N, CA, C and O atoms as CSV, one atom per row, in Angstrom:
chain,resi,resn,atom,element,x,y,z
A,1,UNK,N,N,74.228,114.481,112.427
A,1,UNK,CA,C,73.955,115.920,112.717
A,1,UNK,C,C,72.548,115.973,113.411
A,1,UNK,O,O,71.603,115.252,113.090
A,2,UNK,N,N,72.528,116.910,114.391
A,2,UNK,CA,C,71.289,117.034,115.049
A,2,UNK,C,C,70.408,117.895,114.188
A,2,UNK,O,O,70.871,118.681,113.362
A,3,UNK,N,N,69.040,117.712,114.419
A,3,UNK,CA,C,68.046,118.380,113.634
A,3,UNK,C,C,68.240,119.865,113.719
A,3,UNK,O,O,68.505,120.362,114.814
A,4,UNK,N,N,68.133,120.584,112.686
A,4,UNK,CA,C,68.320,122.106,112.633
A,4,UNK,C,C,69.727,122.484,112.288
A,4,UNK,O,O,69.970,123.669,112.060
A,5,UNK,N,N,70.671,121.587,112.231
A,5,UNK,CA,C,72.055,121.921,111.838
A,5,UNK,C,C,72.385,121.351,110.490
A,5,UNK,O,O,71.864,120.301,110.115
A,6,UNK,N,N,73.278,122.049,109.722
A,6,UNK,CA,C,73.672,121.620,108.426
A,6,UNK,C,C,75.160,121.917,108.310
A,6,UNK,O,O,75.629,123.026,108.567
A,7,UNK,N,N,75.862,120.894,107.919
A,7,UNK,CA,C,77.353,121.132,107.631
A,7,UNK,C,C,77.474,121.448,106.123
A,7,UNK,O,O,76.825,120.870,105.252
A,8,UNK,N,N,78.372,122.423,105.913
A,8,UNK,CA,C,78.569,122.771,104.471
A,8,UNK,C,C,79.945,123.355,104.387
A,8,UNK,O,O,80.441,123.991,105.317
A,9,UNK,N,N,80.561,123.121,103.227
A,9,UNK,CA,C,81.833,123.722,102.834
A,9,UNK,C,C,81.639,125.104,102.365
A,9,UNK,O,O,80.835,125.260,101.446
A,10,UNK,N,N,82.252,126.147,102.855
A,10,UNK,CA,C,82.123,127.499,102.497
A,10,UNK,C,C,83.390,127.889,101.795
A,10,UNK,O,O,84.403,128.168,102.435
A,11,UNK,N,N,83.344,127.912,100.491
A,11,UNK,CA,C,84.395,128.240,99.621
A,11,UNK,C,C,85.028,129.600,99.960
A,11,UNK,O,O,86.252,129.711,100.038
A,12,UNK,N,N,84.221,130.600,100.156
A,12,UNK,CA,C,84.697,131.914,100.524
A,12,UNK,C,C,85.518,132.023,101.728
A,12,UNK,O,O,86.399,132.878,101.814
A,13,UNK,N,N,85.238,131.110,102.750
A,13,UNK,CA,C,85.922,131.131,103.955
A,13,UNK,C,C,87.057,130.050,103.988
A,13,UNK,O,O,87.950,130.071,104.835
A,14,UNK,N,N,86.951,129.068,102.964
A,14,UNK,CA,C,87.925,128.043,102.917
A,14,UNK,C,C,87.881,126.988,104.063
A,14,UNK,O,O,88.886,126.394,104.454
A,15,UNK,N,N,86.612,126.806,104.575
A,15,UNK,CA,C,86.495,125.932,105.683
A,15,UNK,C,C,85.018,125.327,105.635
A,15,UNK,O,O,84.149,125.760,104.879
A,16,UNK,N,N,84.849,124.334,106.480
A,16,UNK,CA,C,83.545,123.910,106.689
A,16,UNK,C,C,82.843,124.838,107.757
A,16,UNK,O,O,83.511,125.377,108.639
A,17,UNK,N,N,81.526,125.004,107.657
A,17,UNK,CA,C,80.748,125.811,108.590
A,17,UNK,C,C,79.590,124.880,109.056
A,17,UNK,O,O,79.194,123.915,108.404
A,18,UNK,N,N,79.128,125.249,110.173
A,18,UNK,CA,C,77.940,124.591,110.677
A,18,UNK,C,C,76.851,125.647,110.674
A,18,UNK,O,O,76.975,126.659,111.365
A,19,UNK,N,N,75.773,125.431,109.903
A,19,UNK,CA,C,74.638,126.376,109.765
A,19,UNK,C,C,73.532,125.976,110.635
A,19,UNK,O,O,73.218,124.790,110.731
A,20,UNK,N,N,72.918,126.916,111.282
A,20,UNK,CA,C,71.653,126.722,111.989
A,20,UNK,C,C,70.801,127.884,111.997
A,20,UNK,O,O,71.289,128.927,111.563
A,21,UNK,N,N,69.568,127.887,112.430
A,21,UNK,CA,C,68.662,129.002,112.141
A,21,UNK,C,C,69.192,130.249,112.772
A,21,UNK,O,O,68.973,131.297,112.164
A,22,UNK,N,N,69.861,130.299,113.908
A,22,UNK,CA,C,70.262,131.605,114.492
A,22,UNK,C,C,71.669,131.947,114.038
A,22,UNK,O,O,72.150,132.983,114.496
A,23,UNK,N,N,72.368,131.244,113.230
A,23,UNK,CA,C,73.703,131.673,112.773
A,23,UNK,C,C,74.512,130.562,112.138
A,23,UNK,O,O,74.044,129.630,111.484
A,24,UNK,N,N,75.811,130.786,112.420
A,24,UNK,CA,C,76.779,129.905,111.747
A,24,UNK,C,C,77.988,129.713,112.727
A,24,UNK,O,O,78.300,130.608,113.513
A,25,UNK,N,N,78.609,128.611,112.663
A,25,UNK,CA,C,79.810,128.275,113.375
A,25,UNK,C,C,80.919,127.952,112.415
A,25,UNK,O,O,80.804,126.988,111.659
A,26,UNK,N,N,82.016,128.732,112.411
A,26,UNK,CA,C,83.144,128.414,111.437
A,26,UNK,C,C,83.997,127.365,112.223
A,26,UNK,O,O,84.412,127.531,113.370
A,27,UNK,N,N,84.206,126.222,111.417
A,27,UNK,CA,C,84.882,125.118,112.018
A,27,UNK,C,C,86.410,125.104,111.614
A,27,UNK,O,O,86.771,125.478,110.498
A,28,UNK,N,N,87.211,124.694,112.495
A,28,UNK,CA,C,88.576,124.445,112.140
A,28,UNK,C,C,88.611,123.204,111.358
A,28,UNK,O,O,87.622,122.473,111.305
A,29,UNK,N,N,89.823,122.906,110.683
A,29,UNK,CA,C,89.858,121.695,109.773
A,29,UNK,C,C,89.517,120.337,110.524
A,29,UNK,O,O,88.794,119.488,110.001
A,30,UNK,N,N,90.061,120.192,111.736
A,30,UNK,CA,C,89.767,118.921,112.439
A,30,UNK,C,C,88.323,118.809,112.705
A,30,UNK,O,O,87.789,117.733,112.435
A,31,UNK,N,N,87.633,119.739,113.183
A,31,UNK,CA,C,86.282,119.763,113.459
A,31,UNK,C,C,85.367,119.439,112.193
A,31,UNK,O,O,84.408,118.668,112.201
A,32,UNK,N,N,85.787,120.091,111.221
A,32,UNK,CA,C,85.082,119.844,109.853
A,32,UNK,C,C,85.233,118.347,109.337
A,32,UNK,O,O,84.292,117.683,108.904
A,33,UNK,N,N,86.447,117.942,109.436
A,33,UNK,CA,C,86.768,116.489,108.980
A,33,UNK,C,C,85.925,115.565,109.914
A,33,UNK,O,O,85.326,114.643,109.360
A,34,UNK,N,N,85.814,115.695,111.178
A,34,UNK,CA,C,85.137,114.828,112.064
A,34,UNK,C,C,83.582,114.928,111.673
A,34,UNK,O,O,82.924,113.915,111.436
A,35,UNK,N,N,83.092,116.108,111.626
A,35,UNK,CA,C,81.587,116.224,111.397
A,35,UNK,C,C,81.257,115.791,110.040
A,35,UNK,O,O,80.169,115.251,109.836
A,36,UNK,N,N,82.119,115.983,109.066
A,36,UNK,CA,C,81.738,115.473,107.720
A,36,UNK,C,C,81.579,113.940,107.704
A,36,UNK,O,O,80.899,113.412,106.824
A,37,UNK,N,N,82.144,113.273,108.586
A,37,UNK,CA,C,82.072,111.855,108.721
A,37,UNK,C,C,80.930,111.397,109.622
A,37,UNK,O,O,80.738,110.193,109.792
A,38,UNK,N,N,80.201,112.279,110.177
A,38,UNK,CA,C,79.133,111.943,111.026
A,38,UNK,C,C,77.850,111.761,110.129
A,38,UNK,O,O,77.051,112.676,109.930
A,39,UNK,N,N,77.733,110.544,109.628
A,39,UNK,CA,C,76.687,110.303,108.590
A,39,UNK,C,C,75.350,109.801,109.189
A,39,UNK,O,O,74.336,109.684,108.501
A,40,UNK,N,N,75.402,109.534,110.408
A,40,UNK,CA,C,74.178,108.865,111.044
A,40,UNK,C,C,74.270,107.398,111.069
A,40,UNK,O,O,73.534,106.740,111.805
A,41,UNK,N,N,75.177,106.837,110.265
A,41,UNK,CA,C,75.364,105.361,110.298
A,41,UNK,C,C,76.707,104.967,110.716
A,41,UNK,O,O,76.893,103.807,111.085
A,42,UNK,N,N,77.702,105.852,110.695
A,42,UNK,CA,C,79.063,105.575,111.020
A,42,UNK,C,C,79.293,105.559,112.536
A,42,UNK,O,O,78.811,106.467,113.214
A,43,UNK,N,N,79.996,104.585,113.098
A,43,UNK,CA,C,80.200,104.481,114.556
A,43,UNK,C,C,81.465,105.398,114.810
A,43,UNK,O,O,82.226,105.740,113.905
A,44,UNK,N,N,81.604,105.744,116.085
A,44,UNK,CA,C,82.749,106.515,116.417
A,44,UNK,C,C,84.095,105.818,116.014
A,44,UNK,O,O,85.056,106.456,115.585
A,45,UNK,N,N,84.089,104.516,116.177
A,45,UNK,CA,C,85.349,103.759,115.722
A,45,UNK,C,C,85.578,103.807,114.241
A,45,UNK,O,O,86.708,103.900,113.761
A,46,UNK,N,N,84.424,103.738,113.489
A,46,UNK,CA,C,84.611,103.908,112.049
A,46,UNK,C,C,85.054,105.276,111.607
A,46,UNK,O,O,85.818,105.421,110.653
A,47,UNK,N,N,84.572,106.275,112.306
A,47,UNK,CA,C,85.087,107.586,112.053
A,47,UNK,C,C,86.577,107.771,112.378
A,47,UNK,O,O,87.321,108.401,111.627
A,48,UNK,N,N,86.992,107.196,113.531
A,48,UNK,CA,C,88.398,107.353,113.892
A,48,UNK,C,C,89.195,106.576,112.864
A,48,UNK,O,O,90.180,107.131,112.378
A,49,UNK,N,N,88.871,105.345,112.481
A,49,UNK,CA,C,89.608,104.589,111.456
A,49,UNK,C,C,89.734,105.264,110.232
A,49,UNK,O,O,90.802,105.240,109.620
A,50,UNK,N,N,88.652,105.921,109.774
A,50,UNK,CA,C,88.663,106.698,108.454
A,50,UNK,C,C,89.617,107.879,108.611
A,50,UNK,O,O,90.438,108.089,107.718
A,51,UNK,N,N,89.563,108.649,109.669
A,51,UNK,CA,C,90.419,109.754,109.832
A,51,UNK,C,C,91.908,109.342,109.969
A,51,UNK,O,O,92.793,110.018,109.445
A,52,UNK,N,N,92.162,108.247,110.665
A,52,UNK,CA,C,93.584,107.732,110.827
A,52,UNK,C,C,94.094,107.347,109.378
A,52,UNK,O,O,95.229,107.672,109.027
A,53,UNK,N,N,93.324,106.718,108.624
A,53,UNK,CA,C,93.722,106.291,107.299
A,53,UNK,C,C,93.896,107.429,106.472
A,53,UNK,O,O,94.876,107.487,105.729
A,54,UNK,N,N,93.008,108.393,106.519
A,54,UNK,CA,C,93.068,109.647,105.587
A,54,UNK,C,C,94.258,110.426,105.889
A,54,UNK,O,O,94.832,110.982,104.952
A,55,UNK,N,N,94.726,110.543,107.134
A,55,UNK,CA,C,95.790,111.448,107.454
A,55,UNK,C,C,97.028,110.742,107.970
A,55,UNK,O,O,97.935,111.374,108.512
A,56,UNK,N,N,97.060,109.451,107.801
A,56,UNK,CA,C,98.259,108.723,108.169
A,56,UNK,C,C,98.650,108.948,109.549
A,56,UNK,O,O,99.829,109.161,109.831
A,57,UNK,N,N,97.623,108.910,110.533
A,57,UNK,CA,C,97.848,109.122,111.901
A,57,UNK,C,C,97.332,107.990,112.745
A,57,UNK,O,O,96.553,107.159,112.278
A,58,UNK,N,N,97.769,107.954,114.011
A,58,UNK,CA,C,97.258,106.945,114.909
A,58,UNK,C,C,96.899,107.582,116.200
A,58,UNK,O,O,97.333,108.707,116.449
A,59,UNK,N,N,96.188,106.989,116.987
A,59,UNK,CA,C,95.880,107.508,118.346
A,59,UNK,C,C,94.887,108.681,118.419
A,59,UNK,O,O,94.949,109.506,119.331
A,60,UNK,N,N,93.975,108.737,117.443
A,60,UNK,CA,C,93.059,109.863,117.331
A,60,UNK,C,C,91.729,109.586,118.093
A,60,UNK,O,O,90.855,110.452,118.118
A,61,UNK,N,N,91.568,108.377,118.717
A,61,UNK,CA,C,90.308,107.975,119.382
A,61,UNK,C,C,89.969,109.037,120.398
A,61,UNK,O,O,88.866,109.579,120.331
A,62,UNK,N,N,90.848,109.380,121.349
A,62,UNK,CA,C,90.544,110.330,122.487
A,62,UNK,C,C,90.196,111.691,121.955
A,62,UNK,O,O,89.286,112.318,122.498
A,63,UNK,N,N,90.858,112.201,120.922
A,63,UNK,CA,C,90.605,113.527,120.416
A,63,UNK,C,C,89.209,113.581,119.764
A,63,UNK,O,O,88.461,114.542,119.948
A,64,UNK,N,N,88.884,112.542,119.008
A,64,UNK,CA,C,87.587,112.494,118.309
A,64,UNK,C,C,86.500,112.365,119.410
A,64,UNK,O,O,85.481,113.053,119.351
A,65,UNK,N,N,86.716,111.503,120.388
A,65,UNK,CA,C,85.663,111.343,121.412
A,65,UNK,C,C,85.442,112.652,122.127
A,65,UNK,O,O,84.294,113.021,122.374
A,66,UNK,N,N,86.528,113.391,122.479
A,66,UNK,CA,C,86.424,114.712,123.250
A,66,UNK,C,C,85.689,115.721,122.386
A,66,UNK,O,O,84.884,116.491,122.911
A,67,UNK,N,N,85.933,115.748,121.089
A,67,UNK,CA,C,85.355,116.634,120.194
A,67,UNK,C,C,83.877,116.286,120.109
A,67,UNK,O,O,83.027,117.165,120.247
A,68,UNK,N,N,83.555,115.000,119.880
A,68,UNK,CA,C,82.111,114.647,119.766
A,68,UNK,C,C,81.407,114.854,121.093
A,68,UNK,O,O,80.207,115.128,121.074
A,69,UNK,N,N,82.009,114.753,122.162
A,69,UNK,CA,C,81.376,115.053,123.556
A,69,UNK,C,C,80.976,116.534,123.580
A,69,UNK,O,O,79.855,116.891,123.939
A,70,UNK,N,N,81.957,117.397,123.175
A,70,UNK,CA,C,81.686,118.847,123.089
A,70,UNK,C,C,80.526,119.125,122.057
A,70,UNK,O,O,79.622,119.908,122.351
A,71,UNK,N,N,80.562,118.526,120.944
A,71,UNK,CA,C,79.676,118.726,119.941
A,71,UNK,C,C,78.233,118.322,120.389
A,71,UNK,O,O,77.234,118.951,120.042
A,72,UNK,N,N,78.215,117.242,121.173
A,72,UNK,CA,C,76.884,116.783,121.721
A,72,UNK,C,C,76.366,117.833,122.746
A,72,UNK,O,O,75.190,118.195,122.776
A,73,UNK,N,N,77.353,118.306,123.601
A,73,UNK,CA,C,76.934,119.334,124.640
A,73,UNK,C,C,76.429,120.566,123.877
A,73,UNK,O,O,75.474,121.176,124.358
A,74,UNK,N,N,76.950,120.963,122.799
A,74,UNK,CA,C,76.527,122.194,122.019
A,74,UNK,C,C,75.279,121.831,121.253
A,74,UNK,O,O,74.646,122.708,120.666
A,75,UNK,N,N,74.906,120.574,121.241
A,75,UNK,CA,C,73.631,119.947,120.490
A,75,UNK,C,C,73.881,120.041,118.941
A,75,UNK,O,O,72.940,120.152,118.155
A,76,UNK,N,N,75.126,119.994,118.560
A,76,UNK,CA,C,75.351,119.966,117.200
A,76,UNK,C,C,75.149,118.539,116.594
A,76,UNK,O,O,74.764,118.368,115.438
A,77,UNK,N,N,75.432,117.554,117.444
A,77,UNK,CA,C,75.205,116.101,117.016
A,77,UNK,C,C,74.397,115.389,118.053
A,77,UNK,O,O,74.320,115.839,119.196
A,78,UNK,N,N,73.800,114.304,117.690
A,78,UNK,CA,C,73.062,113.416,118.559
A,78,UNK,C,C,73.727,112.069,118.436
A,78,UNK,O,O,73.738,111.469,117.361
A,79,UNK,N,N,74.290,111.585,119.545
A,79,UNK,CA,C,74.954,110.262,119.534
A,79,UNK,C,C,73.891,109.123,119.968
A,79,UNK,O,O,73.080,109.293,120.879
A,80,UNK,N,N,73.993,107.981,119.226
A,80,UNK,CA,C,73.084,106.925,119.523
A,80,UNK,C,C,73.687,106.100,120.591
A,80,UNK,O,O,73.087,105.117,121.024
């Protein structure tokens, strides 16, 4: 996560939210699952593998990369 942003589960809304000083972004389930795995040490390949295992899916690499690119453009995450 980029400096100034914090991911948190919001029970009242039933979803993950991304908090920052100016406000909040309500995330859909996919976005929350991806960002929850952005630990600062996990590679994109590790995040994809974990998601595919957790949801019994394959071929998520492109979707995860597109989301992370958008998240980087929004300055929610910093990719090494």
